[in-house]
C-alpha positions, -999 to 999 in steps of 0.1 A, spaced: 0 0 0 14 33 -12 -6 56 12 12 85 28 -6 106 54 -12 142 45 -16 165 75 -28 198 61 -61 191 80 -41 191 112 -32 227 108 -60 245 89 -96 239 77 -91 224 43 -110 207 15 -141 214 -5 -159 185 11 -146 191 46 -175 198 69 -159 194 103 -131 220 101 -96 216 115 -88 182 129 -87 182 168 -56 173 187 -73 142 199 -84 131 164 -49 139 150 -34 116 176 -59 89 168 -53 91 131 -15 88 135 -19 58 157 -42 42 133 -19 49 103 10 33 122 -10 3 128 -18 0 91 20 1 83 21 36 69 54 53 75 54 86 56 39 120 67 34 150 44 32 185 58 43 221 50 53 253 68 23 269 51 -2 244 67 -10 265 97 -2 247 130 4 213 113 41 211 121 36 221 157 8 196 162 30 169 148 57 179 172 33 176 201 22 142 190 57 129 184 67 119 149 103 107 152 94 72 140 79 86 107 95 97 74 85 133 73 83 155 42 78 192 46 78 221 22 93 256 22 72 287 13 82 312 -13 115 330 -6 103 365 5 110 394 -18 142 412 -9 158 383 9 195 391 9 208 357 21 189 328 5 212 302 21 206 315 56 169 318 50 166 282 38 185 269 68 165 289 92 133 276 76 145 240 78 156 244 113 123 259 123 104 228 109 128 204 127 123 223 160 84 225 156 83 188 149 110 176 174 131 161 147 168 159 139 163 153 102 138 152 74 131 126 48 122 152 22 123 190 19 104 204 -11 99 238 -26 62 249 -27 72 275 -53 96 257 -76 94 285 -102 117 305 -79 145 282 -91 142 299 -125 145 334 -110 177 354 -102 185 336 -70 176 301 -82 211 287 -82 216 299 -46 182 284 -36 191 250 -50 227 251 -35 211 258 -1 189 227 -4 219 206 -16 239 218 14 212 206 38 213 172 20 251 172 22 250 178 59 225 149 65 197 173 77 176 162 47 176 129 29 158 140 -2 153 174 -18 128 184 -45 98 202 -56 60 202 -52 45 211 -86 10 219 -100 16 202 -132 41 186 -157 48 220 -174 67 231 -143 89 199 -147 94 209 -183 107 242 -173 131 229 -147 144 199 -168 181 201 -176 188 227 -149 183 209 -117 180 174 -105 158 162 -76 154 132 -53 116 137 -47 89 152 -67 53 157 -56 26 163 -82 -12 161 -85 -26 129 -101 -62 116 -101 -84 96 -123 -96 129 -137 -62 146 -141 -37 122 -155 -13 148 -169 16 134 -149 12 101 -167 2 113 -201 32 137 -203 56 109 -196 70 126 -165 58 100 -140 77 72 -157 107 95 -166 111 104 -130 108 68 -118 134 57 -144 157 84 -130 154 71 -95 134 101 -83 109 93 -55 74 102 -69 46 113 -45 12 122 -57 -16 142 -42 -52 153 -51 -64 117 -57 -98 130 -46 -95 166 -59 -100 178 -24 -129 155 -20 -148 167 -51 -146 133 -68 -161 117 -36 -191 139 -35 -226 127 -46 -244 144 -74 -267 160 -49 -239 175 -28 -215 186 -56 -215 224 -56 -234 239 -85 -204 259 -98 -189 226 -111 -220 221 -133 -201 234 -163 -184 200 -165 -217 180 -165 -204 157 -192 -176 146 -168 -200 139 -140 -224 120 -162 -197 97 -174 -182 94 -139 -215 83 -124 -222 59 -153 -188 43 -150 -191 38 -113 -224 22 -117 -210 -1 -144 -180 -12 -124 -197 -13 -91 -169 7 -75 -174 34 -50 -158 68 -58 -133 61 -30 -122 27 -43 -119 42 -79 -98 71 -69 -74 51 -46 -71 21 -68 -62 42 -98 -31 57 -81 -22 27 -59 -19 3 -89 6 25 -108 42 11 -106 57 46 -113 42 61 -82 58 56 -48 35 73 -24 -1 86 -26 -7 114 -1 -42 114 14 -56 135 42 -84 126 65 -106 144 91 -111 114 115 -102 77 120 -134 65 105 -124 81 72 -90 66 74 -105 31 80 -125 36 48 -94 44 29 -76 14 42 -105 -9 32 -109 7 -2 -73 10 -15 -65 -26 -23 -81 -43 -53 -84 -42 -91 -94 -13 -113 -112 -30 -143 -112 0 -166 -111 38 -168 -139 62 -174 -142 72 -211 -137 109 -206 -103 121 -217 -77 131 -191 -87 166 -183 -64 196 -190 -88 223 -178 -71 241 -150 -104 257 -138 -114 222 -126 -83 202 -119 -65 231 -100 -84 239 -67 -65 272 -66 -87 284 -94 -121 273 -78 -127 306 -61 -130 322 -96 -159 299 -107 
């Protein structure tokens, strides 16, 4: 099972289908315990995820492989190296760790700006010092990998991948990264929960893509799969993917994921892999 536990809900109210708000300290503890029991060993967080790192530190995560992400380097930063080291140390302190499995850039486009070389060198320095095992980027799509290709090498890449948005596969990047020995983590398997919502509960603003939802509902009925099973099995059965990052609001949701992830995926819906950023990029949803 390739599941990694995403912890954004530990720090902020997150997700279009989230009706319960930020996860409580007690629920976060129970989720971590259940994940360990299921054999899951990797956590995903970020400095930008509110209190997530601090909550993880309070709960104790030394037994986990933890991946976190740096925010954008602030404008006017005169010493990128010192800034990166300070950010990484802050994450380690908040989480009570001596080292990180992975440190990613939340804004990889900054590698293409004036201080990009310094930013990459700072990450590499942390790796050389043994503070970080793997350095890399969190991207929104393969076009960002196209832009970075040939200039930088990474150990870990996180990107969106879902049964609706297969651009990481269709572009060839998932297999290329795997062939190069890069650890590949995917996120947004549920599109923040949108793919799990019933027709009745799906927000009206997504009605512009009715042809997608009609085929989605038809295919689910034909295969007998639940939306959760379909989303998880699609990513879990791909050899080129190492980890599938999923977040949950409570232990009951987590148990549903554990039960749903294993099994065959008999086919794929007949809609083409979607390239419409207005739907597959949640950052654009506020403009709908």
